[in-house]
N, C-alpha and C positions, 0 to 999 in steps of 0.2 A: 504494500500500500504506500503510495507516495505521501511524504510528509507535507507536501505543498498543496495537494488537491483533496477535496472531500471525496468520499466514496459514494457509489450509488445508494448504499444502505443509509448513509448519513443524509443524503439528499431526500430520500423517502421519509425521513423523520422530521423534515422541516415543516413548519406550520402551513406555508402556502401549498405544499404538496399534500399534506394531511387533509387540508380543507377540501381537496378534490377527491377524497375517499379512494386512495390508490389501492390497487390489487396487483400483486406480482403474478403474472400469467406464466412466465417462462424465465429461465436463466437464474434460478435462485442460487446456484453455486458461484455465480459471478458478480454478486452484489457488492463485493469488496473492491471492484474495479475503481480506480480513481477517475473523477470527472474533471477533465481539463477545462471544459467550456460548455456552455449551453447553447444549442442552435435550434431555432424554430424553422421548420420546413414543411411545406405543403406540396412539394413536387417529388416525383419518384426518382429523379436522377440527381438528388442532392449529394450523393456519395462523392461525386467528383469534386465537390467544394470542401470536403472535410479532410482533416489531417490526422484523425485518430484521437480518442479520448473524449469526444464530445458526447453529451447527453442530448439526444434529438427529441424535440417536442413537436407533436403534430395533432391536428384534429382529424386527419385522414381524408379531407375533402378532395385532395388532388391525387390520392393513391390509386393504383390500378383497380379495376373492378373485378378482374379475373384472378383465380387462385395462382396461376402461373406467374402473373405479374407481381402479386404480393410476395410470393416466394423469392422472386428475383430481387425485389426491393430489400428484403431481409438479408439476402446473400451479399448484396453490395455493401450494406451497412456493416455486416460482420467482416467483410474483406478489408475494409478500411479501419477496423478495430475501434468502432465507436463504443462508448461505455454502456449505452443502453438506449432504449426507445420508449418514449412515453406517449400514449395515445389517449386523447380526451374523447370520451363517449358523448353522444348526443347530437352530433352534427352529421357524421357520416355513418358511424356505427352506434347502435343503440344497446342491444343486449350484451354486447361484449365484442372484443376484436375477432375477426374471422379466424376460423380454426386453422386455415392454411397458414396464416401469419403466425399464430401461436406455435404451430408444429415446426415451422421453419426456424423460429427463434429458439425453441427448445433444442432442436438438432444442432444449431450452431453455438449454443450456450450463450445467447445474447439476452440480457435482462430485458424483458418486455413488461411494461406496466400500463394498466389501463386506469384512467381517472374516471370514476363513475359520477362525479359531480363537476360541473363547469367551474373552472378557476382561471383567472387571467394568467397567461403564460409569463407576462412581464414580471409578476410578483415572484414566480419561481426563479426566473432569470436573475432578478435583483438579489434574492436570498442566496442563491448559489454563488454568484459573483462576490457577494459580501463575505461568504465563507472563504473563498479563494484569496481575497485581499487580506483577510485576517490571518489566514494560514501563512501567507507569504511574509507578512510582518512578523509573525511569531518565529518563522525560520530565520529571518534576519537577526532577530534578537538571540535566537539559539546559537547561530553562527558566531555572534560576538561573544557569547558566554563560553563557547568552546575555546575560542581564541584566548580568552582571559585565563581559563583553567589550565591551558597548556603553555602559557607564556614562559614559565620557568624552564621547561625542557627545550623550547624553541630558542630562547635567548642563550642557553648554555650550549647550543649547537649539537644537541643529542642526535646521534645517528640512529639508523634503523636497529642496529644491534642493541644499543642501550634501551631503546623504547621496548623492544621485544623482551629484553632481560627483565625490565621492570614489570611488564605485563605478566611474565611467567612467575616472578617472585610474588606478586600480589595474588595471583590466581592459585598458585601451587600446582599448576598444570603445565605440560609442554606447550610451547607456542612456536609457530613457524610462520615466517613471512615469505611468500613466493611471488614471482612475477606471472604474467599471463601465459608464459610458456611452461609453467609448472616447475620452474627452476628456483631453488631455495636461495633467498637473498640474505636471510638472517634467521637464527633459531636459538631456542634455549630449552634444553630437555627437562628443566626443573628437577634435577637430581636423578633422572632416569637415564637409560642408555641412549646416547646420541646415535650409535650405530643402528640400533633397532628402530629408532625413531625415523631415521632418514633412509633406511634400506629400501630400495625400489620406490623412492618417493614419487617420481613423476607418474608412474602407473597407478600408484595408490591414490594420488591426488585427483587424477582424472575420474576416479570412481566416486569422489565426493561431490555430489551434485545437490546442494540444498536449494530450496525454493525461496527466492528473495535475496535482497542485499545482505541482510543479516539473518541467519537461520541455523538451526541445529539439524545435522544429518544423523538421525538416530542409528541408521544402519552401520555407519563407520565410527560414530562416537566423536565427531568433530563439530565444534561451534565455529562457524565461518562468517566473516564479514568482508565485503568488497572494499578495496582501498582505492581512492581516487574520486574524481568528480563523476557525476552520474553518466555523463556522455564521454568521459575520457578516463575510464578506469585503467589502472596499471598493475594491479596485483590483488592478492587475497591474504588476509590474516586469519590463521587457523589456530584454535585452542582445543586441545583434546580433553574431553571430560567424560567420565570421571578420571582424574589424575590421582594425586595423593589423597584426594577427598573421597575416593571410592568407598572407604569404610563408613563415611558419614553420609553418603548419598542415600536418598530414600529408596526403599526396596522397589525395584521395578520402575524407578524414576526414568522418565523419557526425555526430560528437558533440563538443561542446566539452570542454576539459580539466576534470577534476574540480574544480580550484581555482576555476574560474569558476562552477560550480554552487554551491560553498560560498559564494563571494562574493555572488552574487545572493540566496541564502537569508538570509545574514547582513544584507545591506543591507535586505531586506524586513523582517526582524525589527526592525531599528532603526527603520524607518519606522512599523512597527505598534506600537512599544513603548508609546506612550501609550494606545493602544486595546487592545493585545493582552496584554501580559505579565501584568498583574494579573488580567484576565479569564481568560486561559489557565490561570494558576496555580490560580485558583478552580475552573475547570472540571475540571482534573486532580484537585484535592483532592476535589471532589464524587464523581468516579469512584472514588477510593480509599475514600472514606466508604462508598460502596455496596458495594464489594468486601468491606470489613471487616465491615459490618453483615450482609451475606449470609453471610459465613463464620460469624458467631455463630449465625445462624438455622439453617444446614444443617450445622454442625460440619465444614466443609470444610477448616478450618485450625486448628492448635493455638491455644488461647486465649492462651498466652504470646506467640506470634508476632503475634496480633492486637493484644495490648497494646503490643508493641514498635513495630509499624508505626503504630498510632494515636498513640503518643507522638511519633513522628517528624513528625506533622502537627499537633502541639500539643494533642492530646486525651489526657489522662491517665486511664486506666481502672483501673489497679491501685490498691488501697487506697482505693477510692471507693465511695460508696453509689450504686448504679446503678438507674435506673428506666426501663423501656421505655415509650415513648409512641407512639401511632399517631394520625395525623390523616387523616381521609378524608371524602369527600363522602357525604352520606346517600344520594343517588341515583347509580346508575351512569351512564356515558355514554349520553345519549339517553333515559334512563328518565324524567326529569322535566324538561319544558321542551325547548327546542331542543337538538339534539345538538351537542356541541362536539368538536373534534379531541382525541382522547384524549391523545396526547403533550403537546400544548400545554396542555391542562387540568391534567395532572399536573405539568408543568414550572412552571406558575404557582403551584400549591399548594406544591411543593417550595421555590420561592423565598420564598414567604410564611412557611413554617416556619423557614427559615434566618434570615430577617429578624426573626421573632418571638424566636428564640433569642438573637440578638444584642441586641435591645432589652431582653430580660429578663436579659442578662448571664449566660447559661447556657452551659456547655461540654457538647457532645454530638457523637456520631456521628449523622449523619442522611442519609437517602437514600430514594428511592422503593422501596416494597416490591413493588408490583404496579401494574396500570393505574389503580387507584383510590385508593391509600393511600400516605402518606409516613410512614416510621418514624423514631424518634430514640431514642437511648440516652443519657439524661441522666447525667452524672457529677458527683455532689455530694460535697462534702467532709464534710458532716455529715448523718446520717440524719434529724435533727430538722428539716432544711430542706426536706424532701420536699414537704410540703403547700404551703408558701410558694412554692417553685420552680414547682410545677405551676400554681398560681393565677396567678403572674406570667406564665408562658408563655401560658396561655389568654387572659389579658387582652391581652397583646401581640398575639396572633394575631387577636383581634377588632378591634384597632385597624388591623392591616395588611390584613385581609380583610373587606370589607364584608359578604360573604355568610356570614361566620361569626357575625355578630350576629343575634340573634333579632328577628323582626318580631312585632307584636301577635298573640298566639295561635298563632304559628308559630315553631318552633325554627330556629336557623341552619342553612344548607345544609351547613355543615362541622362535624364533631364531633371532639372530642378524647377519646381513651381512654388510660388508663394502667394498667400492670400493677403488681404488688406490687414494692416495692423490695427489692433483694437486696444482699448484702454482698460478693460476689465476682464476677469476670468469668465464672467457670465457671457461675454461676447466671443470667447475663444472658439466656440463651436462654429460660428460663422466663418472665422478666418481659416480654420482647418478644412471645412467643407469647401470653401472657395478654392483653397490650394489644391485640393483633390480634384475638383472639377477642371481647374486650369491644367493640371498635369494630364488628365485624360484627354482634354481637348487639344493639347499641344503635341500629342504623340506623332501626328503626321506632319507637323510643322518642320520644315527642313532648315530653318534658320538656326544659326549657332548663337543662341542667347544664353548667357550665364544663368539667368533666372527668368522664368516666364511669369508674367503677371497677367491679371485679367484683361487689360487693354491689348496685350499682345495676341490673344487668341480670337478677338473680335467675334465674328459671326459663329465660329465653331464653339466658342465659349457660351454664347447665348443659347445656341441649340442644345448644348450639353445641359444647361440649366432647365431647359424646357423638354428634355427627353422623355419625361413621364407623361407629358400632355398627350391625350389621345388624338388631338388634332394634328400634332406633329407626326405621330405614328401613321395616321391616316394619309397624310401628305406623302410620306415616304412610300407607302404601298401604292398610292395612286400614280406616283411618278415612276417608280422603279419596280413595282410588283411583277409585271410581265417578264422583265429581264432577270429578276431574282428567281422566278419560277423556271425560266429557261436554264439558268445556271444549275439549279437543283436537279433538273432532268439530264443535264450534260456536264457531269463533274470534270470531264477531261477537256472541255471546250468552254471555259469560263469567259464571259464577255464583260463582266462588271469592271475588271481591271483595265480593260481596253478603254471603256468609257471614262474611267477615272484618269488615265493617262492623258486622254484627249482634252478633258476639261482642265486638268492641272497645268497643262502646257499652253493654256490660253487659246485652245482650238487650232493650234499650229500642228497640222497633221504630220509634217516631216519630223518635228521635234518629238511629237508624241510617239511616233513609230520607233524612234531611237530609244526613248525612255521605256517603251514596252518590249524592246529587244525583238522587233518584228521588221520584216521588209515592208516597204511602203505599199506594194500591191496587197500583201496579206493584211496589213493594217486597214487599208481602205475597204477591203472586202468585209472585215469584221465590223467596221463602222456602218457599212450599208446594212448588215444584218441587224445591228442594234437599232438603227432607224426604223427598220420594218417591224421589229418586235415591239418597240415602244410607240410606233406610229407618230414619230416626231421628225422635224426638220433640224438636223444637227448643224446646219449652217445658220440657224436662227439664233440671234443673241439672246432673246427672251427665253426660248426653249432651253438653251444650254445653261442659262442662269438658273432656271428652275431646277434642272437636273443636278447642277452643282450643289445647290442648297439641299436638295434631297439626299445627295451623297454624304454631305457633312452631317445631316440629321441622322442618316443611317449609322454612321460611325458613332455618333453620340448615343443612339439607342442601343447599339451592340456593346457599348462600353459599360453598361449597367452591371 
């Protein structure tokens, strides 16, 4: 169980969930899974947007009507390792969730919960996210406490052998420190035979497979804890029990005393101090940054509380000039060049943004906003410093990220967008949202601007603001619908890109043919087909203006 996140079991005990009269339909053995986030979904293909560890809430109104579709829905959720699925009854399902859904969840060991009474999902989301924030703050304090407790060993420069010796002396049991290759780095036999302890160690160690980061393997008699950060583990610390305490161990006892579990975990913390404490503290701080930035975007927590929690991690937001900034890749994963692993790509970008902020000596909340973008809320002491601060950040980012620098005739692969500066934390949401909209609208802008602002994106920015308006969507369908339908039927003969090249080159057919990498006769033939499909005169300025606006609107709608 993660010390950072609540479990499904703990979520089910929350008052907003209990108000919904929850009933666990399947997956009772997996209710101790950690819940990393809560996601509300009403579409069957939501799994593509998840990263694992989410608790998915749904009323079921958009789920498939057939059993096969429901089974496929459960399979996709299980494949991405969501923590569980909560279905509110009364809108789509009344007497209970469909049997096919329950059977599929039981087969995959996915916790499936039905809420028999309507309850606002936002209350569940707020309650769970409050648990996550509190747990993160608790772990920050615990990390500091561990640091204080082991200061003496750290300051004295105690090496692994000394730490292991002290652990063995306190426990009265043999202790072994090994690396990931099962090679012994340090050991203390606690008065027993070292030869017997280490004989055939690698093979013996590989048979010790406890469940969890700290656990007791009763078959082998070893208490084991992992050494290192959660994502960069480098070894294991093993304590054999019973050791000299065998005579005092309870008859048939299957688990060591709690004090030994605490001992090995603290010893492991000391061993990992050089590699772990600073990195772990930074990791927890990043999680808290994300929670607070998300709270500003979705209004999930009072701004006064956000300001208080931000101040606790060294980011003062009250009485500051605040500027929302979004850094994103121009191309989505796999859209331009070889496909990269989304999380790794985003993690690299987030680290670059953090490094650029440090180099520019700027204070900010910063975290990933989605799978493509990293957001930051700059906190400036003086509004007049806004332009200088943004320029310094953009310059630092280009030094940190090579792909943020433009090549001859080509803008950088990473762009920076900023919203309008605001004078209070209550207005920060507007600046962040504006920066996000500007970043999305600027993706196809080929200019090499250090920072994009709202005036730079012009019509594209306006259409991005209006992308949810049904009238804009109707306009797109009216202007481009037949061409989009043609492309859907002919995936190997797409014409939308040809139209885009023609319009972006100012209706210069020769330049457009070059931009589209086509011969002029082939390009002219494709233009003629487009004109027939859309029933328009592509030599008409008014017709092309309307089509160009529709293309920009299509980009805005698709960027949702």
